[in-house]
N, C-alpha and C positions, 0 to 999 in steps of 0.2 A: 495406523497409529501415526500421529504427528510427532516428530522428534526434532529437538533443537540443540544445536551445539552450545554449551554453556559459556564458551569463550567468545565466539564471534557471532552467535545467534543466527547462523545459517540454517534454513528450515527445509524439511522434506516430509511429504506425506507418504509413508510406506504402508502398503496394504498388509494387514495383520497376517493373512495367509501366506505371505512371502517371507515372513520372519520365522525361522525354525524355533521350536520351543526352547532350545538351550541357548539361543543367542542372548547375550547379556551386554555386550559392549559394542561401541561404534567408534569410527575414526572420521573426523570431519575432513572432507577433501579440500576445504579452503584453507584452514589453519593448521590441520594435522592434530588437533586436540583429540585425545583418547578419553572416552567417558562412558559411564554406566547409563544406558539409554532407556532402560525399562521404567525409570521413575521420572524421565524428562520428556517434554513434548515439543513438537514443531521443528523442522529444518532439514537441510540436505546434507547427507553424510554417507560414509561407507560402513556397512554393517560388518562386524567381524564375528567369526565363529569361535566360541571359546574352546580352548584345548586344556587338558588336565594340568599341564605344567607351564605352558606358555601360550600366548595368543599368536595366531597366524594370520597374516594379511593375505587376502586373496586378490591377486592382480588380474587385469583383464585377460592377459595372455599366459597366465601361470598354468603349467601342466598339471594334470590330475593323474595321480598314480593309478596304475592298472589294478593295484591290490585293494583299492577302495571298494566298498560294497556299493550296490546300486543306489541305496538311500544316500550314501555319502556323495556320490556323483551328482545326484539330483540337488542336494544341498549346495554343492560347489557351484552348479550352474546358477542357482538362485543368488548366491553371494556375488558372482560375476555380474549378474544383471543389476543388482543393487549398487555395486561399485560403479558401474558405468553410468548410473543415474546421476552420480555426483561429479563426474569428470567433465570439465568445460561447461558447467551448468549455464553460466550467464552468457556465454558466447555462442553456444550451440543453438541452431534454429529450432523453434517449437513445431511440433506436428499437431494436427487436429486432435489426435488422441491425447496428447499432453495437455492441450488446452482444456479438454473436457474432464481430465482426471486430476486437475490441480486442487489444492486444498481450498476449502471454502473460506469466504470472508466472514469473520465472526458476526458482523453486523447483519449479514444475510442469513444467518442460522440462529435467530434469537430464541427459537424454541429449544435449542440445545444450550446456548451460552447465556441466555438471559439478556434483558434489555441493556441495563447499564454495564454489566461485564462485557457484553458483546461490543458496545459502543467504545468503551475504554480500550479494549484489546485491539480493535480495528485502528483506532487513533495511534496506539503504540506501534503497531506493525508498520503502518504507513509512514510514520515519522522516523523510526529507527532502522527499519529494514525494507525500504521501498523497492529495491531491486527484486528481492524474492517475493515481496507482497504482490507486485504487479505482474511478475513473470508467470506466476501460477494462477492468476485470477481468472475464473471462468466467467464468460459473458452470459449473464442471466437476467438481463432486463434493465430498465431505467428507474423503477420505483424506489428501490432501496438506496441506490447511489444518490438519487435526488433527496430522499429523506435525510441521509447522512449529511449532505451538503447544507441543507436547511437547518439541521440541528447545530452544526458548527457555526453557521452564520448568525443564528438567533443567540447562541451562547455568547459569541463575541460582541454582538450589538448590545445585549443586556449588560454585559460586564462594563463596556464603555459607558453606557448610559448611567449605570450605578456609580462609577468612578466620577463621572461628571457631576451628578447630583451631590456626591459627597464633597465636592469642591476640589478634587485632585486636579481636574482640568478646568480651564476657564469656561464657565457656563453661567447660565442664569442663576444657578444655585449660589454663586459667589456674590450676587447682588442681594440687597435686603428685600427679599420677596418671599417670605415664609409660606403664606397661604398660596401664593401663585406658584411657588415651587412644588407644592403637593399636587396642584392641578397639572402642572407641566409633567410631573412624574407619571400621573395616571394616563395622560394623553400619550406620553412617550412610550409607556409600556404597551398600550393598545396598538400603537403604530408598529412597534418592534415585533410583537407576537402575531398580529393579524396581517398588517399591510406589508411589512418588510419582507417576510418570506415569499410573498407573491412576486415582488419585484426581483428578489434574488433568484427565484426559480426561473423566471423569464430570462434574466441575465445569464444564467448557467447554460440554457439551451442556445442562446445567441452566441455567447463566447465559444462554446464547444463547436457550434456550426461553422463559425468563421475560422477557428483554428483547424478544424478538420478539412475545410476547403483548401487551405494552403498546405496542409499535410498531404492531401491527395495530389495537389499540383506538383509537389516535390517527391511523389511516389513513396510517401511515408505513412500511408493510412491503411495498412493491410487489413486491420481488424474492423474497419468500418466506423461509422459515426458512433455506434455504441461504445467501442473501445475508447475513442477520444472523450466521450461523455463521462465514462467511468473514471478515466484517469484525471479529468478535470475535477470531478466531484470528490473523489477520495484524496486527490492531491491537496485539498483544502484542509486536511487534518491538522497541520501545524498552526493554523489560524486559531486553534484552541488556546494558544499562548496569549491571545487577546485578553484572557482572564487576568493577566498581570498588567499593572499600569505602566505608563511611560514606554519602555522599550519592548514590551510584550507584543503589541500589534506589529511593530516594524520587524522584529525578529521572526515573528510568525509569517509575515508576508514573504520575506526573503526565503525562508525555509520552505514555505509552500510552493514557491516558484521552482525551487530545486527538485522537490518531490514530484511535482507535476511533469517536469521535463523527463525525469527518470520513468515516470508512468507512461508517457507517450512512447518513449524509446522501447520499453519492455513489452507493452501491449501490442504495439505495431511491428515489433521485431525489426527495428530500423536503427539508424545511427544517431548519435547525439548531434552531429553536424546538421543533418536534415531537419531534425526537430527544432533546433535553435534557429536555423534559417527560416523555417516555416512560421515560427512565432515572431521573429523580428520583421519579416517582410510586411505584414499589414501595418505595423507601427511606422515603418518607413514610408509606406504609401500615404498614410494619414498625415505625416509631417510634410511630405511633398505637396499634397493637396492644400494643406493649411497655408504653406508658404506661397503657393500660387494665388490663393484666394485673398490673403491679407497682406 
């Protein structure tokens, strides 16, 4: 069961078999919010065992009474394990088992979530809860991250093109060329839908490769090229703001940079400092080479 804190949106995927039948409430370890979790989905929290008159918090080192039945003792151990899952979530190192048991990316489970709901939910999680989104992300190949990135790129490009043709931005549509404008629109649409994704796909692999090279040099590429590729691809989610004219593309670009940095940090289990240095270094090298050449 995926459970989410309604206050801070911290997520955790808790196996159904580990939740006792009578469990009804949870306490978020990040914000302390107490909520009914049976009707809520997604995020990381502490499950509480309901008591007839009051709720009892089970701590990691809390003693268990000798008078408890064997069933109660088993339930207590389950609560302790669930509680430990939430303590120090973001700072604790991931194990290989944790990587494999993370909750799925909705975009990569379209048979369950549906195409558009899966796409929208993935964009939402990447933009609003990137730390949890990338921390639990399983490494399951390149195809779906690439498809997600191309979807975002095409949507942004089409939105910009439509705004241009509508005269919101200075383009040929603002000049007296009605028939020519329709021709330009047809040619532009063909370019965006057919040619543009090819260039963007190539760019994604090149950009991810260069970034991963420097992440590796600074010992910050623990999860391999696939981890860097997935962080770069899903980090583009905020670029969906390109649907909005004027400030949309700029805000989306800045937001996307921040999400991508968090993605590198979480997927590779490294520090923000190493990630930022690895991303800035190639820019510095390019500036130095340009200065020497020109």
